[in-house]
Backbone as numpy.savetxt, mean C-alpha at the origin, in Angstrom:
# Nx Ny Nz CAx CAy CAz Cx Cy Cz
11.29 -8.25 -31.83 10.28 -7.27 -31.51 10.84 -7.44 -29.87
10.70 -6.05 -29.43 11.47 -5.28 -28.45 9.82 -5.47 -27.37
9.87 -6.08 -26.25 9.18 -6.39 -25.08 9.18 -4.83 -24.36
7.96 -4.79 -23.45 7.87 -3.60 -22.54 7.64 -4.03 -21.24
7.81 -3.33 -20.39 7.46 -4.09 -19.03 6.61 -2.71 -17.97
5.50 -3.02 -18.05 4.81 -1.35 -17.17 4.30 -2.06 -15.75
4.42 -1.38 -14.28 4.11 -1.59 -13.50 3.22 -0.85 -12.92
2.16 -1.36 -12.94 0.77 -0.23 -12.64 0.24 -0.68 -11.44
-0.52 0.49 -10.74 -1.28 -0.12 -9.85 -2.48 0.20 -9.80
-3.10 -1.14 -8.99 -4.92 -1.07 -9.39 -5.62 -0.30 -8.68
-5.11 0.83 -7.92 -5.99 1.41 -7.10 -6.35 0.39 -5.49
-7.25 0.92 -4.59 -7.70 0.69 -3.57 -8.94 -0.85 -3.70
-9.48 -0.87 -4.63 -10.29 -2.12 -4.63 -11.41 -1.92 -5.71
-12.06 -0.54 -6.09 -13.34 0.14 -6.64 -12.67 0.22 -8.26
-13.34 -0.64 -9.10 -12.66 -0.19 -10.62 -12.64 1.08 -11.18
-13.63 1.80 -10.33 -13.58 3.25 -10.97 -12.53 4.10 -10.61
-11.55 3.42 -9.70 -10.26 4.20 -9.01 -9.24 3.65 -9.98
-9.27 2.57 -11.13 -8.51 2.76 -11.61 -8.07 3.51 -12.90
-6.83 4.22 -12.62 -6.94 5.28 -13.83 -6.93 4.76 -15.15
-7.12 5.71 -15.98 -7.34 5.45 -17.76 -5.97 4.65 -18.17
-5.02 5.64 -17.72 -3.53 4.88 -18.14 -3.43 3.18 -17.87
-3.79 2.83 -16.39 -3.20 1.69 -16.44 -4.72 0.82 -17.01
-5.94 1.15 -17.50 -6.80 0.69 -17.93 -6.15 0.37 -19.50
-5.49 1.35 -19.80 -5.04 0.91 -21.49 -3.62 0.26 -21.43
-3.08 0.24 -20.29 -1.66 -0.66 -19.97 -2.34 -2.39 -20.43
-3.57 -2.55 -19.34 -3.70 -3.56 -18.95 -4.30 -3.69 -20.31
-4.75 -3.54 -21.34 -5.69 -3.82 -22.64 -4.31 -4.18 -23.71
-3.45 -3.69 -23.59 -2.35 -4.01 -24.48 -1.28 -4.83 -23.95
-1.81 -5.33 -22.74 -1.16 -6.47 -22.05 -1.17 -7.99 -22.76
0.25 -8.49 -22.91 0.31 -9.87 -23.50 0.41 -10.82 -22.01
0.86 -10.53 -20.89 1.01 -11.18 -19.61 1.10 -10.23 -18.47
0.11 -10.59 -17.59 -0.31 -10.08 -16.13 0.61 -10.79 -15.52
1.57 -10.01 -14.37 2.31 -10.73 -13.23 1.61 -10.39 -11.95
1.55 -10.99 -10.71 1.24 -10.48 -9.67 0.66 -11.27 -8.43
0.30 -10.67 -7.51 0.14 -11.72 -6.12 -1.22 -11.97 -6.68
-1.76 -13.13 -6.42 -2.98 -13.79 -6.67 -4.06 -12.97 -6.48
-4.64 -12.42 -5.25 -5.55 -11.78 -5.86 -5.56 -10.15 -6.34
-4.58 -10.12 -6.77 -4.58 -8.42 -7.82 -4.52 -9.34 -9.13
-4.31 -10.17 -9.38 -4.23 -10.74 -10.83 -5.33 -11.31 -11.00
-6.15 -11.89 -9.81 -8.28 -12.09 -10.13 -8.81 -10.77 -10.67
-8.03 -9.42 -10.00 -8.75 -8.59 -10.77 -8.98 -8.19 -11.89
-7.93 -8.91 -12.77 -7.70 -8.68 -14.29 -8.74 -9.36 -15.11
-9.52 -9.14 -16.03 -10.63 -9.73 -16.62 -9.74 -10.66 -17.78
-9.94 -11.94 -17.65 -9.01 -12.56 -18.74 -9.94 -12.47 -20.21
-8.84 -12.73 -21.28 -9.19 -12.66 -22.44 -8.43 -13.42 -23.62
-8.71 -13.35 -24.38 -7.93 -14.14 -25.38 -6.63 -13.37 -25.83
-5.32 -13.99 -25.71 -4.54 -13.15 -26.22 -3.31 -12.52 -24.92
-4.21 -13.01 -23.82 -3.51 -12.70 -22.29 -3.34 -13.66 -21.45
-2.24 -13.99 -21.07 -1.79 -14.85 -19.98 -1.48 -14.06 -18.69
-2.22 -14.71 -17.86 -2.46 -14.73 -16.66 -0.86 -15.55 -15.51
-0.43 -14.71 -14.91 0.81 -15.53 -13.76 0.63 -15.23 -12.30
-0.37 -15.25 -11.71 -0.59 -15.48 -10.20 0.71 -16.15 -9.50
1.00 -15.36 -8.22 2.14 -16.11 -7.75 1.65 -15.79 -6.30
2.47 -16.59 -5.16 2.39 -16.36 -3.83 3.03 -14.62 -3.40
2.69 -14.37 -2.38 2.97 -12.94 -1.62 4.39 -12.51 -1.78
5.05 -13.42 -1.30 6.32 -13.50 -0.92 7.56 -13.96 -1.89
6.63 -13.85 -3.04 7.85 -14.41 -4.16 7.78 -13.23 -5.09
8.42 -12.04 -4.24 8.55 -10.78 -4.89 9.23 -10.56 -5.91
10.57 -10.98 -5.51 12.07 -11.04 -6.48 11.87 -12.09 -7.80
11.26 -13.10 -7.36 11.42 -14.39 -8.57 9.96 -13.65 -9.60
9.01 -13.07 -8.95 8.26 -12.55 -10.10 8.61 -11.28 -10.76
9.28 -10.31 -10.01 9.97 -9.43 -10.70 11.18 -9.96 -12.03
11.55 -10.92 -11.84 12.65 -11.74 -12.77 12.16 -12.27 -13.55
10.98 -12.83 -13.69 9.97 -13.35 -14.59 9.33 -12.33 -15.60
9.00 -11.51 -14.71 8.34 -10.03 -15.78 9.51 -9.55 -16.46
10.79 -9.37 -16.19 12.07 -9.13 -16.91 12.29 -9.92 -17.88
12.21 -11.13 -17.80 12.62 -12.19 -18.46 11.25 -11.99 -19.97
9.98 -12.17 -19.55 9.13 -12.17 -20.30 9.52 -10.91 -20.94
9.43 -9.60 -20.68 9.77 -8.87 -21.51 11.22 -8.70 -22.59
12.22 -9.32 -21.83 13.40 -9.48 -22.70 13.15 -10.39 -23.75
12.06 -11.43 -24.22 11.28 -12.01 -25.08 10.45 -11.51 -25.89
10.23 -10.15 -25.48 9.23 -9.58 -26.88 7.82 -9.44 -26.41
7.69 -9.91 -24.92 6.03 -9.79 -24.23 5.85 -8.79 -23.83
4.73 -7.50 -23.93 4.16 -6.83 -23.49 3.56 -7.34 -21.88
4.60 -6.72 -21.11 4.33 -7.29 -19.48 3.60 -6.07 -18.43
2.94 -6.50 -18.00 1.98 -5.51 -16.86 1.95 -6.14 -15.38
3.14 -5.97 -14.59 3.29 -6.46 -13.23 2.20 -5.21 -12.38
1.20 -6.14 -11.93 0.46 -5.50 -10.96 0.55 -5.63 -9.78
0.17 -4.29 -8.87 0.01 -4.12 -7.41 -1.55 -3.13 -6.91
-1.82 -3.68 -5.98 -2.93 -2.94 -5.43 -2.52 -1.58 -5.16
-3.25 -0.78 -5.22 -3.28 0.69 -4.97 -2.03 1.37 -5.73
-0.87 2.39 -4.91 0.13 2.60 -5.98 1.43 1.79 -6.24
2.16 1.16 -7.46 3.10 0.16 -7.13 4.07 0.80 -6.58
4.24 1.81 -6.15 5.53 2.59 -5.48 5.62 2.58 -3.79
4.21 2.25 -3.55 4.04 2.24 -1.96 4.16 1.14 -1.27
5.24 0.37 -0.81 5.26 -0.68 -0.52 4.76 -2.11 -1.17
5.28 -1.78 -2.43 4.82 -2.87 -3.44 5.68 -3.10 -4.90
5.26 -3.65 -5.57 6.49 -4.36 -6.73 7.07 -3.56 -7.55
7.01 -2.19 -7.33 7.93 -1.73 -8.42 9.45 -1.45 -7.89
9.60 -1.49 -6.51 11.10 -1.50 -5.79 11.42 -3.08 -6.22
10.76 -3.67 -6.17 11.32 -4.87 -6.41 11.75 -5.35 -7.74
11.07 -5.11 -8.73 11.36 -5.13 -9.96 12.84 -4.35 -10.14
13.42 -2.89 -9.53 14.05 -2.39 -9.63 15.40 -3.18 -8.97
14.96 -3.30 -7.96 16.01 -4.37 -7.27 16.46 -6.00 -7.99
15.68 -6.40 -8.63 15.76 -7.24 -9.65 16.53 -6.79 -10.96
16.25 -5.76 -11.33 16.74 -5.02 -12.34 18.55 -4.86 -12.06
18.59 -3.99 -10.80 19.68 -3.77 -10.61 20.85 -4.89 -10.35
20.23 -6.34 -10.18 21.30 -7.43 -10.33 21.42 -8.16 -11.60
20.61 -7.54 -12.64 20.59 -7.94 -14.33 20.73 -6.94 -15.05
21.78 -6.75 -15.36 22.22 -5.68 -16.05 21.82 -5.76 -17.53
21.81 -7.06 -17.91 21.50 -7.59 -19.45 20.06 -7.32 -20.02
18.96 -6.34 -18.24 17.80 -5.97 -19.20 17.84 -4.61 -18.70
18.71 -4.28 -18.39 18.50 -2.77 -18.30 18.19 -1.71 -19.06
18.30 -2.34 -20.58 17.86 -1.50 -21.49 16.51 -1.51 -21.97
15.57 -2.44 -21.25 14.22 -2.37 -21.27 13.13 -1.21 -21.33
12.79 -1.49 -21.96 11.77 0.03 -21.47 10.49 -0.22 -20.36
10.71 0.26 -19.55 9.79 0.18 -18.37 9.04 1.20 -17.78
8.25 0.90 -17.71 6.74 2.55 -16.96 6.25 2.23 -15.83
6.54 3.28 -14.72 5.85 2.83 -13.46 4.29 3.84 -13.60
3.11 3.30 -13.57 1.70 3.91 -13.61 1.37 4.09 -12.30
1.08 5.39 -11.91 0.87 5.24 -10.29 -0.63 4.89 -10.09
-1.07 4.89 -8.95 -2.47 4.32 -8.63 -2.62 5.14 -7.31
-3.80 4.88 -6.94 -4.71 5.70 -5.83 -4.28 4.62 -4.81
-3.82 4.81 -3.73 -3.17 4.01 -2.86 -3.95 4.06 -1.47
-3.79 3.03 -0.78 -4.66 2.93 0.16 -4.94 3.91 1.45
-3.65 4.70 1.57 -3.19 5.53 2.33 -4.46 6.90 2.12
-4.23 7.23 0.44 -4.64 8.24 0.03 -6.38 8.08 -0.11
-6.63 6.69 -0.63 -8.38 6.31 -0.56 -8.72 6.74 0.80
-8.41 6.13 1.69 -8.74 6.18 3.54 -8.80 7.50 4.03
-7.95 8.40 3.84 -8.31 9.51 3.89 -9.41 10.12 3.37
-9.23 10.25 2.17 -10.69 10.78 1.26 -11.90 10.24 1.96
-11.91 9.24 2.32 -13.32 8.52 2.98 -13.58 9.02 4.53
-12.27 9.56 5.21 -12.53 10.05 6.48 -12.58 11.18 6.69
-12.35 11.97 5.41 -12.12 13.74 5.43 -11.23 13.91 4.80
-9.77 14.53 5.77 -8.80 15.16 5.52 -7.65 14.77 6.46
-7.53 13.76 7.20 -6.46 13.48 8.19 -4.74 13.48 7.78
-4.83 13.79 6.36 -2.99 13.41 6.11 -3.39 15.23 5.43
-4.07 16.20 5.71 -3.81 17.56 5.32 -2.92 18.44 6.10
-1.88 17.76 6.99 -0.77 18.57 7.34 0.50 17.46 7.12
1.75 17.49 7.57 2.68 16.70 7.69 2.33 15.32 7.77
2.71 14.00 7.23 2.40 12.74 7.77 3.60 11.97 7.37
3.68 10.59 7.69 4.49 9.62 7.01 3.69 8.45 6.80
4.34 7.61 6.40 3.71 6.15 6.27 4.91 4.84 6.43
4.63 4.10 7.41 4.83 3.29 7.90 4.67 1.81 7.78
5.24 1.17 7.12 4.73 -0.77 7.01 4.93 -1.23 8.19
3.62 -1.80 9.09 4.05 -2.62 10.21 4.67 -4.04 9.86
4.96 -4.63 8.56 5.25 -5.83 8.20 7.19 -6.00 8.88
7.14 -7.14 9.57 8.77 -7.28 9.89 9.33 -8.16 9.00
8.50 -8.61 7.50 9.46 -9.26 6.81 10.44 -9.16 6.49
10.38 -7.76 6.17 11.92 -7.50 5.37 12.53 -6.16 6.04
12.36 -6.14 7.55 13.30 -5.09 8.16 12.74 -5.44 9.77
13.46 -5.46 10.40 13.41 -5.84 11.68 12.23 -4.85 12.53
11.66 -5.67 13.65 10.97 -5.06 14.60 11.46 -3.98 15.17
12.71 -3.63 15.79 12.92 -2.72 16.81 13.24 -1.25 15.77
13.92 -1.77 14.44 13.71 -0.42 13.30 12.07 0.29 13.65
10.97 -0.94 13.24 9.90 -0.07 13.09 9.44 0.58 14.33
9.78 -0.32 15.65 9.21 0.83 16.63 9.81 2.03 16.86
11.38 1.97 16.62 11.93 2.89 16.05 11.18 4.30 15.35
11.11 4.10 14.44 10.42 4.63 13.39 9.00 5.56 13.84
8.24 4.59 14.34 7.08 4.91 14.85 7.06 5.84 16.35
8.68 5.74 17.22 8.66 6.62 17.98 9.03 7.97 17.92
9.76 8.45 16.72 10.24 9.19 15.96 9.23 10.00 15.60
8.67 9.36 14.64 7.22 9.95 14.27 6.37 10.64 14.97
5.85 9.98 16.11 5.16 10.83 17.53 5.99 11.61 17.64
6.78 11.59 18.08 8.18 12.87 18.38 7.93 14.10 17.45
7.78 13.85 16.61 7.65 14.80 15.35 6.35 15.17 15.11
5.47 14.60 15.76 4.29 14.79 15.81 3.15 15.10 14.18
3.93 13.97 13.32 3.41 13.90 12.23 2.06 12.85 12.40
1.17 12.94 11.15 -0.06 11.68 11.06 1.06 10.62 10.75
0.42 9.22 11.02 1.00 8.24 10.67 0.34 7.17 10.21
-0.02 7.31 8.35 -0.77 6.24 8.11 0.43 4.91 8.12
-0.49 3.86 8.77 0.31 2.21 8.89 0.06 1.17 8.41
0.64 0.77 7.28 0.10 -0.07 6.04 0.22 -1.38 6.78
-0.03 -3.11 6.52 -0.36 -4.06 6.87 -0.14 -3.98 8.30
-0.86 -3.72 9.12 -1.12 -3.49 10.29 -0.90 -5.14 11.41
-1.70 -5.86 10.68 -1.92 -6.87 11.20 -2.50 -8.40 10.68
-1.60 -9.70 10.87 -1.78 -10.83 10.01 -1.84 -11.80 10.48
-2.37 -12.83 10.21 -2.57 -14.30 10.72 -1.06 -14.29 11.64
0.02 -14.38 10.94 1.43 -14.90 11.14 1.88 -14.24 11.92
1.44 -13.03 12.11 2.17 -12.26 13.19 0.97 -11.10 13.96
0.08 -11.87 14.45 -0.93 -11.03 15.12 -0.39 -10.29 16.21
0.60 -10.06 16.88 0.63 -9.26 17.82 1.77 -8.08 17.40
2.13 -7.66 16.33 3.00 -6.57 16.12 1.98 -5.19 16.29
0.87 -5.46 15.78 0.13 -4.34 15.90 -0.23 -4.09 17.15
-0.14 -5.12 18.06 -0.34 -4.31 19.86 0.52 -3.47 19.84
1.72 -4.14 19.97 3.23 -3.71 20.15 3.16 -2.07 19.46
2.92 -1.92 18.28 3.03 -0.76 17.69 1.89 0.23 18.57
0.67 -0.30 18.81 -0.28 0.57 19.79 0.47 1.15 21.05
0.94 -0.01 21.76 1.65 0.34 22.98 2.98 1.04 22.51
3.70 1.32 21.55 5.00 2.10 21.41 4.30 3.87 21.59
3.32 3.61 20.54 2.70 5.43 20.75 1.56 5.56 21.67
1.32 4.95 22.35 0.60 5.06 23.97 1.75 5.42 25.01
2.93 4.88 25.05 3.95 5.24 25.61 4.91 6.73 25.06
4.75 6.90 23.77 4.86 8.55 23.19 4.52 9.36 23.70
3.20 9.24 24.26 1.98 10.50 24.94 0.97 10.40 23.53
0.70 9.46 22.55 -0.19 9.33 21.76 -1.42 9.33 21.90
-1.99 8.87 23.75 -3.36 8.38 23.94 -4.17 8.91 23.43
-4.19 10.51 23.46 -5.42 11.00 23.20 -5.47 11.30 21.48
-4.55 11.13 20.92 -4.81 11.39 19.11 -5.98 10.53 18.62
-6.61 11.03 17.64 -7.52 9.95 16.54 -6.93 9.27 15.63
-7.92 7.94 16.22 -7.17 6.73 15.14 -8.32 6.72 14.27
-7.87 6.48 12.85 -9.31 6.22 11.87 -8.50 4.36 11.49
-9.46 3.77 11.65 -9.66 2.14 11.15 -10.40 2.30 9.72
-9.46 1.83 8.46 -10.39 2.01 7.22 -10.23 0.78 6.78
-11.15 0.08 6.70 -11.13 -1.63 6.27 -11.66 -1.93 5.19
-10.81 -2.08 4.01 -11.18 -2.80 2.87 -11.95 -1.41 2.22
-11.39 -0.39 1.92 -11.99 1.09 1.22 -12.35 0.73 0.19
-12.97 1.54 -0.19 -14.00 1.41 -1.68 -14.38 0.22 -2.68
-14.33 -0.94 -1.52 -15.27 -2.33 -1.80 -16.19 -2.42 -0.92
-17.53 -3.40 -1.12 -18.41 -3.66 -0.40 -18.35 -3.69 0.77
-17.17 -4.15 1.15 -16.84 -4.49 2.87 -16.34 -3.40 3.36
-16.27 -2.29 3.00 -15.69 -1.01 3.84 -16.27 -0.60 5.15
-15.51 -0.34 5.63 -15.97 0.30 6.78 -15.01 1.04 7.66
-15.34 2.22 8.08 -14.60 3.44 8.95 -15.32 3.35 10.16
-14.16 3.39 11.31 -14.34 3.42 12.87 -13.60 4.28 13.06
-13.66 5.31 13.85 -12.62 6.46 14.54 -12.57 6.16 16.09
-11.44 5.94 16.68 -11.97 6.21 17.97 -10.48 6.79 18.90
-10.33 7.41 19.96 -8.95 7.65 20.08 -8.05 6.59 20.38
-6.99 6.86 20.57 -5.80 5.68 20.56 -5.87 5.15 21.77
-5.70 5.66 22.78 -6.31 5.04 24.33 -7.25 4.03 23.73
-8.01 4.03 23.36 -9.52 3.20 23.08 -9.36 2.02 22.18
-7.88 1.84 21.26 -7.97 0.94 20.11 -7.65 -0.22 20.68
-7.72 -1.18 20.25 -7.54 -2.73 20.18 -6.76 -3.23 19.39
-6.03 -3.80 19.22 -5.46 -4.88 18.14 -6.36 -5.50 17.33
-7.67 -6.15 17.71 -8.47 -7.04 16.83 -8.98 -5.89 15.83
-9.26 -4.68 15.95 -9.85 -3.54 15.36 -9.24 -3.63 13.89
-7.92 -4.26 13.66 -7.07 -4.33 12.05 -7.19 -5.57 11.71
-6.90 -5.51 10.63 -6.44 -6.73 9.92 -5.45 -6.51 8.50
-5.40 -7.13 7.96 -4.48 -7.02 6.70 -5.16 -6.17 5.56
-6.44 -5.96 5.78 -7.17 -5.24 4.44 -7.55 -3.72 5.52
-6.74 -3.67 6.31 -6.98 -2.17 7.21 -6.01 -1.25 7.57
-6.27 -0.22 6.84 -5.25 0.40 7.01 -5.80 1.83 8.01
-4.61 1.70 8.73 -4.75 2.99 9.91 -4.28 4.12 9.85
-5.17 5.29 10.28 -4.40 6.51 10.37 -4.30 6.83 11.65
-3.15 7.21 11.90 -3.29 7.70 13.44 -2.73 9.66 13.69
-3.84 10.19 13.94 -3.95 11.85 13.78 -2.71 12.39 13.89
-2.52 13.43 13.92 -1.38 14.29 14.71 -1.97 14.98 15.82
-1.47 15.66 16.98 -2.16 16.06 17.99 -3.18 17.11 17.64
-3.10 17.88 16.50 -4.05 18.62 16.19 -5.63 17.81 15.81
-5.48 17.14 15.29 -6.32 16.46 14.23 -7.47 16.61 15.16
-8.79 16.54 14.16 -10.20 16.65 15.14 -11.34 16.03 14.33
-12.20 16.17 14.86 -13.30 15.86 14.48 -14.28 16.90 13.97
-15.02 17.34 12.97 -16.23 18.02 13.02 -16.92 17.05 12.01
-18.38 16.95 13.09 -19.08 16.14 12.71 -18.87 14.73 12.22
-18.89 14.18 11.25 -18.39 12.52 11.11 -17.07 12.47 10.48
-16.29 13.51 9.96 -15.25 13.99 9.47 -14.41 14.33 10.55
-13.16 13.47 10.00 -11.94 14.17 11.06 -10.44 14.87 9.65
-10.15 15.69 10.47 -9.17 16.54 9.62 -8.33 17.17 10.21
-7.02 17.20 9.50 -5.78 17.78 10.31 -5.79 19.77 9.81
-5.56 20.42 10.77 -6.03 21.74 10.42 -4.89 22.25 9.39
-4.48 22.96 8.75 -3.59 23.27 7.92 -2.45 24.19 8.75
-2.84 24.62 9.84 -1.71 25.50 10.16 -1.15 25.10 11.67
0.18 24.80 11.84 0.95 24.08 12.80 1.11 25.03 13.78
1.24 24.79 15.24 1.02 25.65 16.41 2.51 25.31 16.90
């Protein structure tokens, strides 16, 4: 029997934001792999084996998924948000590149609603003009590279969506990121702190960047820094469609 591997995004949290395509893949799966809290979002059932694992075991998890699929299993690798945005799709293809014996396996990547888009929708339209996304975790890239990308994004006047801003193991990183943006002249830009979007703990807070404090963010927070033209209209924040 030929197995399959599907890499699926579960969206930001609310079950209503899981796409029908992903729901269908989960219903057909024999095995679900992913980071512990993401696997916990999948309802157990007869015939389904859940394989939760630690957050820093991406390549091992990807290799396990490929192996199970090669054994004839119908495997779904789950990520929160979209699997191709700072998530497991890249890890699977990295593992596949090193394992030519599995490169003929049927693999699908199913998109999901990523935190950046869910947060922007809650706030209004802060990504309505050119924007970029930067992962502030330095687990897989050096901090000087993060600072360089922040400076260049500020210089280019992009809105900036910042993933993984602050964790217990690296509490100082987000403060450094804010300092870089202030030094780049972004102090008067609007900043949106979107915590646990689409869950009961959702909280949206908007301040000027000069007022932003590191403790306003954690690992469940998506931070969006507006561009220089971003403005408020009532409780909403949006980026004008016309550049000056």
